[in-house]
N, C-alpha and C positions, 0 to 999 in steps of 0.2 A: 502493500498501499507506500502511496503517497507519503505518509507520513514516516514513516522509517527512513524519510533523508530529512527528516524535519530539522536534524539534532544541530547543523550548520551549516550557514548560507556562505558564498562565495559571493562578496557583492561588490559593485562602485563604489568608494570611498567619496561620501558627499563633498569632500574637502578639498584633495591632492587630485581625485580620479585615480589613483592606487586601488589594489584590489584590498578590499577589507575583508572580516570574516564577523558576522552575526551567532554569539554561542553561547548557551546557557549557562546562567550564573553557578545555579544550582539544581537539579532535577532530585530532588529528597523522595520519590515517588514513583512509580512504574505504574499510574493509574494514567491513560492516555489523556484525559483533561487535566491535569496538574504538570502533566510533561507538557505540554500546549501553550499551558499559561504560566510557566514557568520563567521567570526574571531574563533577558537576555541584554549582552553587552555585544555596542558593535564595536569593533579595536580593526584600528588600522595601524599594520605596521610599516608603514612607510611615513607616513607625517607623525602617526602615534596618537589619530582623533579619535576619541571616547564619546560613546553613547549610550545611556543606561535607557530601557525599556521593561519598565514592571505592569505588565496588566494592563485590562483594555481590549479592545477589539482584535482579532486576526485576520488577515485575509488569506487561503489556503492556493496554489494555484493558478500561477500565471509567472511571468518571466522578470518577476520581481519577489524579495524577500514578505515571508510573513508578517512581521511584526513593525518595521521600518518603512518599509516600501521601497527598498533602496533596489535597482537595476542588475539582475544577476551579471557578477563576472563574466559567469562561462553562456555567453548568446551569441551566436550567428545567424546570420542570412542564410535560409538552406531550401531549394525547392520554391523559394517565393514565400517561404513560410520564416519565421523565427524558430530555430532551433536553442535550447536552454537547458542547464541543469542547474541543481541545486549547490551542488558538492563533486569529490570527486567519486562518493558511492554511487550517486546520481547517475556520474557521466561511463561507470562499470557496468551501470546495469544496464543502458541507452545500449553500450555499446554491443555488450554480450546477447541484449535482443535483438537488436539490428542485424546483427554478424548472423545467426543460425541459421542455420540452413531446414531446420526442421524444429516449427515451434507446434508443441500438441498444446491444446485445448484441457481448461482444469474447470472442475465445477466450482457454482457460483464466481462465472468470469468476471461478472459486473464490478466485483469488489477488487480484483484485481487491476495492478498499473499497468502490466500489460491493455487489458482489456479497453482502459480509458485512455490510451495512446491513441494520437493523431493519426488518421489512416494512410495521410502519407507519411508518414514515420514507419508503420507498417508495412506500409507498400512494397513491393517488392522490386516495381522498375526503378523506386527509388534508393533499392537499399546502396549502391556503390556510394553514390554524391552524399546518402546522411553518413555512411561510414567515413568519408574524408571529411566533412564538418565534425564529425566526431572526434576525429583525431585532432583537427586544427583546436579544436577545444581544450584536448589534452594539453599541446602546448604551451598553455596558456596557466596551467597549475604552476606552482612552486616546486 
C-alpha cells in the first residue's frame, strides 16, 4: 500500500531548491493513524533549513509530500505524464513492478499499490521509456 512508503519523503527544499527530507520525529505507535499523524521534520542537508509539522491535515497521493505539500525531489516528465516516487524504497518498488516480465494478479487487487498505478505506467508499450525515466530518477539519489 502507498502508506508503506510514507515514512520518508525526498522533497525540494523551499529555501535553496536542493534535496531535503521529510521524516517522522518519532513513531511511538504501530497503529496506522498514529504513524500517519506523527510529528514530522523537514531537514535540508545543503542549507540546513528546518521546519516542523505537528498535526493537522495530510494529503496522500500526488507529486508532493503529505505534510508540507512540497514538490517531490524524485519526479520527471515521462510519456507525457509526471512520473514520481516518494523515496528510494518507492523507486525500487516501481522499478521492480515495471521491469517484471510477468505480473500476477492477487486477491483484493483494489487494495494493492500496483492495482492503483496509472495505466500508462503499467502499459507494456511504455515499459522501456518508464524504466529509462526511473533510471534517471535514481541518479538524483544521494
